[in-house]
C-alpha positions as CSV (number, residue, x, y, z in Angstrom):
1,M,94.9,85.8,100.0
2,A,92.0,87.9,101.4
3,E,92.7,90.3,104.2
4,E,92.2,88.8,107.6
5,A,89.1,89.8,109.4
6,M,89.0,91.2,112.9
7,P,87.8,88.6,115.5
8,D,84.3,88.7,116.9
9,L,85.3,89.0,120.6
10,D,83.7,88.6,123.9
11,H,84.9,91.9,125.3
12,H,84.5,90.6,129.0
13,T,87.2,88.0,128.5
14,P,90.8,89.4,128.9
15,I,93.3,88.0,126.2
16,F,97.0,87.8,127.0
17,R,99.8,86.6,124.7
18,F,103.4,85.6,125.0
19,A,105.2,86.3,121.8
20,P,108.9,85.2,121.6
21,S,111.1,85.2,118.6
22,P,112.4,81.7,117.7
23,N,115.9,83.1,116.9
24,G,117.5,81.7,120.1
25,V,116.8,79.8,123.3
26,L,114.6,81.3,126.1
27,H,116.3,82.8,129.1
28,L,115.2,83.9,132.5
29,G,113.9,87.2,131.1
30,H,111.5,85.3,128.8
31,A,110.5,83.0,131.6
32,L,109.5,86.0,133.7
33,S,107.3,87.5,130.8
34,A,105.7,84.1,130.1
35,L,104.9,83.4,133.7
36,L,103.5,86.9,134.3
37,N,101.2,86.5,131.2
38,A,100.0,83.1,132.4
39,K,99.5,84.4,136.0
40,C,97.5,87.4,134.7
41,A,95.3,85.3,132.5
42,K,94.6,82.9,135.4
43,A,93.8,85.7,137.8
44,T,91.4,87.4,135.4
45,G,89.8,84.3,134.0
46,G,91.4,85.3,130.7
47,R,92.9,83.4,127.7
48,L,96.6,83.0,127.0
49,L,97.9,82.8,123.4
50,L,101.3,81.9,122.1
51,R,102.7,83.7,119.1
52,M,106.0,83.0,117.3
53,E,107.4,86.3,116.0
54,D,109.4,84.6,113.3
55,I,109.2,87.4,110.7
56,D,113.1,87.4,110.6
57,I,113.1,84.3,108.4
58,G,116.9,84.4,108.2
59,R,117.5,83.9,111.9
60,C,114.4,82.1,113.2
61,T,114.4,78.3,112.9
62,P,111.9,75.4,113.6
63,A,114.5,74.0,116.0
64,F,114.4,77.2,118.2
65,E,110.6,77.1,118.1
66,R,110.6,73.6,119.4
67,S,112.9,74.4,122.2
68,I,110.7,77.3,123.2
69,V,107.6,75.1,123.3
70,D,109.6,72.5,125.3
71,D,110.7,75.1,127.8
72,L,107.3,76.6,128.2
73,T,105.8,73.2,128.7
74,W,108.4,72.3,131.3
75,L,107.5,75.5,133.1
76,G,103.9,74.1,133.3
77,L,102.3,76.7,130.9
78,T,99.5,76.0,128.6
79,W,98.0,78.0,125.9
80,E,95.4,78.0,123.2
81,E,96.0,76.4,119.8
82,P,96.8,77.1,117.1
83,V,100.1,79.0,117.6
84,R,100.3,82.0,115.4
85,R,103.3,82.3,113.3
86,Q,104.1,85.6,111.7
87,S,105.8,84.0,108.7
88,E,102.3,82.6,107.8
89,H,100.6,86.0,107.8
90,I,102.7,88.2,105.5
91,D,99.6,89.2,103.6
92,A,98.1,90.8,106.7
93,Y,101.2,93.0,107.2
94,R,101.2,93.9,103.5
95,A,97.6,95.0,103.7
96,A,98.4,97.2,106.6
97,L,101.3,98.7,104.8
98,D,99.2,99.3,101.7
99,R,96.7,101.3,103.9
100,L,99.4,103.5,105.2
101,A,100.8,104.0,101.7
102,A,97.4,105.0,100.6
103,L,97.5,107.8,103.1
104,G,100.8,108.9,101.6
105,L,102.8,107.9,104.7
106,I,105.3,105.5,103.3
107,Y,108.5,106.1,101.3
108,P,111.4,103.9,100.1
109,A,114.7,104.6,102.0
110,F,118.0,103.6,100.4
111,L,120.7,104.9,102.8
112,S,122.8,102.2,104.4
113,R,123.8,102.2,108.1
114,G,127.2,103.4,107.0
115,E,125.8,106.3,105.0
116,I,123.6,107.3,108.0
117,K,126.6,107.2,110.2
118,A,128.6,109.4,107.9
119,Q,125.8,112.0,107.8
120,V,125.7,112.1,111.6
121,K,129.5,112.5,111.8
122,R,129.4,115.4,109.3
123,A,126.7,117.1,111.3
124,S,128.6,116.6,114.5
125,S,131.8,118.0,113.0
126,N,129.9,121.0,111.9
127,G,128.6,121.6,115.5
128,Q,125.1,120.3,114.7
129,S,123.3,117.9,117.0
130,W,121.5,114.9,115.6
131,P,118.4,113.4,117.1
132,H,118.6,109.8,118.4
133,D,115.7,107.4,119.3
134,P,115.1,106.0,122.7
135,D,117.3,103.0,121.9
136,G,120.1,105.3,121.0
137,A,120.1,104.9,117.2
138,P,120.3,108.1,115.2
139,H,117.2,109.2,113.4
140,Y,117.0,108.5,109.6
141,P,117.8,111.6,107.6
142,M,114.7,113.2,106.1
143,D,116.1,113.9,102.6
144,E,114.3,111.0,101.0
145,R,110.8,111.9,102.1
146,C,110.5,113.9,98.9
147,L,112.2,111.5,96.4
148,D,110.9,111.7,92.9
149,P,108.5,108.6,92.8
150,L,109.7,107.7,89.3
151,D,113.4,107.8,90.3
152,A,112.6,105.8,93.4
153,Q,110.8,103.2,91.3
154,R,113.7,103.0,88.9
155,R,116.1,102.4,91.7
156,I,114.0,99.7,93.1
157,A,113.5,98.0,89.7
158,Q,117.3,98.0,89.4
159,G,117.5,96.0,92.6
160,E,118.8,98.7,94.8
161,R,118.5,97.5,98.5
162,H,116.0,99.6,100.4
163,S,113.5,99.6,103.2
164,L,110.1,101.3,103.6
165,R,109.8,104.0,106.2
166,L,107.0,106.0,107.8
167,N,107.0,109.7,107.3
168,M,106.7,110.6,110.9
169,G,105.9,114.2,110.4
170,K,103.1,113.6,108.1
171,A,101.7,110.7,110.2
172,L,101.6,113.0,113.2
173,S,99.8,115.7,111.1
174,L,96.8,113.3,110.6
175,L,96.2,112.8,114.3
176,N,93.1,114.4,115.7
177,A,94.1,114.2,119.3
178,P,97.1,113.5,121.5
179,L,98.1,109.8,121.8
180,N,98.3,108.0,125.1
181,W,98.1,104.5,126.6
182,T,97.0,102.8,129.8
183,E,99.9,101.3,131.8
184,G,100.1,98.9,134.6
185,A,98.0,97.9,137.5
186,D,97.3,101.5,138.5
187,N,95.9,102.3,135.0
188,A,98.2,105.3,134.6
189,T,97.7,107.3,131.5
190,I,101.0,107.6,129.6
191,T,101.5,110.2,126.9
192,A,102.9,108.7,123.8
193,D,105.8,110.4,121.9
194,P,106.2,108.7,118.6
195,A,108.2,111.6,117.2
196,A,111.1,110.4,119.4
197,W,111.7,107.6,117.0
198,G,111.9,109.5,113.8
199,D,111.0,107.8,110.5
200,V,110.8,104.2,111.7
201,I,111.2,101.2,109.4
202,L,108.0,99.4,108.5
203,W,109.2,97.0,105.8
204,R,112.7,95.8,105.8
205,S,114.9,94.6,103.0
206,D,116.0,91.5,104.9
207,A,112.5,90.6,106.4
208,P,109.0,90.9,105.0
209,S,107.8,93.4,107.7
210,S,109.1,95.2,110.9
211,Y,108.5,94.4,114.4
212,H,106.4,97.6,114.9
213,L,104.0,96.9,112.1
214,S,103.6,93.1,112.6
215,V,103.1,93.4,116.4
216,V,100.2,95.8,116.2
217,V,98.5,93.9,113.4
218,D,98.8,90.6,115.2
219,D,97.5,92.0,118.5
220,A,94.5,93.4,116.8
221,L,93.7,90.3,114.7
222,Q,94.1,88.0,117.8
223,G,92.0,90.3,119.9
224,V,94.7,90.8,122.5
225,T,93.4,93.0,125.3
226,H,96.4,93.1,127.5
227,V,100.0,93.3,126.5
228,V,102.5,92.2,129.2
229,R,106.0,92.5,128.2
230,G,109.5,93.8,129.2
231,R,110.4,97.4,130.2
232,D,112.7,97.5,127.1
233,L,109.7,97.9,124.9
234,Y,108.1,100.7,127.0
235,H,109.1,103.5,124.6
236,A,108.3,101.5,121.5
237,T,104.7,101.6,122.7
238,S,104.6,105.2,121.4
239,V,105.1,103.9,117.8
240,H,102.6,101.1,118.3
241,R,99.9,103.6,119.5
242,L,100.6,105.8,116.5
243,L,100.2,102.8,114.0
244,Q,97.0,101.6,115.9
245,S,95.5,105.2,115.5
246,L,96.4,105.3,111.8
247,L,95.1,101.9,111.0
248,G,92.0,102.2,113.2
249,L,93.1,99.3,115.5
250,P,92.2,98.9,119.1
251,A,94.7,99.8,121.9
252,P,95.4,97.1,124.4
253,H,96.2,97.7,128.1
254,Y,99.9,97.7,128.5
255,T,102.1,96.5,131.4
256,H,105.8,96.7,131.1
257,H,107.6,94.6,133.7
258,R,111.0,94.7,135.2
259,L,113.9,93.3,133.3
260,I,116.1,90.4,134.3
261,L,119.8,91.6,134.2
262,G,123.0,89.8,133.6
263,S,126.1,90.0,135.7
264,D,127.2,93.0,133.7
265,G,124.0,94.9,134.6
266,R,122.6,94.7,131.0
267,K,119.5,93.1,129.8
268,L,119.9,89.3,129.2
269,S,120.4,88.2,125.6
270,K,119.8,84.9,123.9
271,S,123.5,84.5,123.5
272,E,124.1,84.2,127.2
273,G,124.0,80.5,127.7
274,A,124.1,80.6,131.6
275,S,120.6,82.1,131.8
276,G,119.1,79.8,129.1
277,L,116.3,77.7,130.5
278,G,117.6,74.6,128.7
279,Y,121.0,75.0,130.4
280,L,119.4,75.5,133.9
281,R,117.3,72.5,133.3
282,A,120.4,70.4,132.6
283,L,121.8,71.6,135.9
284,G,118.8,70.1,137.7
285,T,116.9,73.5,138.2
286,S,113.2,72.8,138.7
287,P,110.3,75.0,137.5
288,A,109.7,75.9,141.2
289,D,113.4,77.0,141.4
290,I,112.9,79.3,138.3
291,R,110.0,81.0,140.0
292,V,112.1,81.6,143.1
293,L,115.0,83.0,141.0
294,L,112.5,85.3,139.4
295,G,110.9,86.4,142.7
296,L,107.6,84.9,141.9
């Protein structure tokens, strides 16, 4: 399949997107994000797109996608067709990965989570600190950045489980200027810090891409000008800005909205049935009630 072409855009028309993963039912946090995107699109005379981020083919199902569409329709939202499904655009992500590989920025990584954890534990026992990313996960060890290519290919050919990671140090060395993005209604300039994430995964062994890679490719190919999403993805924007810079992709305007928290004070998850829109609908909750619950 040929590489997808960038769209011919009317740059005066804002383009927003709501991009859930169909690996569970929508909850109140998703409703807030969807409604804010729709509100912003309406207020600016913009367009609203729906994207199914179903790159994790092991967990995403058509049944969950149908429930998402049903919930959004119940909320009164409309969007442009067709819906983009990541599972139908693997070649686009592979093309982006190949461009990064041509720059010498990609390497195969073979360590399991257990092996990474063991290295971190050994370093700690020796009094050494180990860097962690903004989500709290330890950085991947740098040892494999310089693996012999023939040895790496041999291990891959033998079926050894691996992922493909970005050499963060080398990627940052290619930048010609500091990275930043424009955030929120006040257009604040935020300095990006992709190094805080270490050597991020761009191609997983259990999925044909990673969130970081697929989301920046999708936003560019769909001409998205405004990304409105939860505060939990604020720091990930640093990685997205780096990939956009390396791949020559445009940078949308970002707004990271407040999160809806559960009774335990943590971000809602799809496993919490009490916050699921389908559950609330069954109790007789109306779309207007949902907006009140969300402070809209």
